[in-house]
MIKE-947255 format. One record per residue (C-alpha): x, z, y. Coordinates in nm, 3 decimals, always signed. Example, Ala and Ser with C-alpha at 12.3 -4.5 7.8 and 13.67 -1.06 7.14 Angstrom:
// MIKE-947255
@c1:+1.230&c3:+0.780&c2:-0.450;
@c1:+1.367&c3:+0.714&c2:-0.106;
//
This chain:
// MIKE-947255
@c1:+1.276&c3:-1.545&c2:-0.577;
@c1:+1.422&c3:-1.592&c2:-0.910;
@c1:+1.426&c3:-1.990&c2:-0.864;
@c1:+1.636&c3:-1.916&c2:-0.591;
@c1:+1.904&c3:-1.684&c2:-0.751;
@c1:+1.747&c3:-1.353&c2:-0.561;
@c1:+1.914&c3:-1.009&c2:-0.657;
@c1:+1.720&c3:-0.891&c2:-0.968;
@c1:+1.616&c3:-0.528&c2:-0.788;
@c1:+1.454&c3:-0.751&c2:-0.480;
@c1:+1.253&c3:-0.888&c2:-0.760;
@c1:+1.156&c3:-0.545&c2:-0.900;
@c1:+1.052&c3:-0.456&c2:-0.596;
@c1:+0.827&c3:-0.751&c2:-0.521;
@c1:+0.676&c3:-0.749&c2:-0.850;
@c1:+0.595&c3:-0.389&c2:-0.791;
@c1:+0.415&c3:-0.439&c2:-0.463;
@c1:+0.226&c3:-0.706&c2:-0.614;
@c1:+0.094&c3:-0.488&c2:-0.906;
@c1:-0.012&c3:-0.242&c2:-0.679;
@c1:-0.164&c3:-0.514&c2:-0.391;
@c1:-0.385&c3:-0.611&c2:-0.764;
@c1:-0.459&c3:-0.241&c2:-0.880;
@c1:-0.582&c3:-0.179&c2:-0.497;
@c1:-0.823&c3:-0.471&c2:-0.508;
@c1:-0.909&c3:-0.365&c2:-0.877;
@c1:-1.061&c3:-0.070&c2:-0.767;
@c1:-1.213&c3:-0.148&c2:-0.493;
@c1:-1.382&c3:-0.353&c2:-0.695;
@c1:-1.487&c3:-0.090&c2:-0.923;
@c1:-1.613&c3:+0.103&c2:-0.649;
@c1:-1.828&c3:-0.184&c2:-0.556;
@c1:-1.943&c3:-0.268&c2:-0.863;
@c1:-2.035&c3:+0.131&c2:-0.954;
@c1:-2.224&c3:+0.177&c2:-0.590;
@c1:-2.401&c3:-0.127&c2:-0.603;
@c1:-2.491&c3:-0.248&c2:-0.974;
@c1:-2.514&c3:+0.027&c2:-1.156;
@c1:-2.729&c3:+0.210&c2:-0.913;
@c1:-2.931&c3:-0.056&c2:-0.902;
@c1:-2.968&c3:-0.082&c2:-1.269;
@c1:-3.035&c3:+0.315&c2:-1.274;
@c1:-3.317&c3:+0.296&c2:-1.034;
@c1:-3.462&c3:-0.038&c2:-1.199;
@c1:-3.464&c3:+0.215&c2:-1.511;
@c1:-3.163&c3:+0.013&c2:-1.731;
@c1:-2.872&c3:+0.247&c2:-1.601;
@c1:-2.729&c3:+0.321&c2:-1.950;
@c1:-2.651&c3:-0.005&c2:-2.059;
@c1:-2.485&c3:-0.004&c2:-1.722;
@c1:-2.325&c3:+0.282&c2:-1.772;
@c1:-2.123&c3:+0.163&c2:-2.105;
@c1:-2.049&c3:-0.108&c2:-1.950;
@c1:-1.926&c3:+0.106&c2:-1.691;
@c1:-1.727&c3:+0.366&c2:-1.842;
@c1:-1.542&c3:+0.097&c2:-2.084;
@c1:-1.434&c3:-0.094&c2:-1.756;
@c1:-1.293&c3:+0.236&c2:-1.647;
@c1:-1.115&c3:+0.287&c2:-1.964;
@c1:-0.937&c3:-0.076&c2:-1.973;
@c1:-0.840&c3:-0.046&c2:-1.618;
@c1:-0.699&c3:+0.300&c2:-1.654;
@c1:-0.426&c3:+0.204&c2:-1.873;
//
């Protein structure tokens, strides 16, 4: 769009839409990780490490 000389506001709207879509996918992956990987690790007795990792990812992702 930039190469085509499109109006700046149109480009910004598209950037915003892409960011929102990526955030949605990211949160879905985070939820899947928590439900599957962390849950399985807790059941196997090594969930503490996975919980720490999950909290780091949540902190990083929510910034």
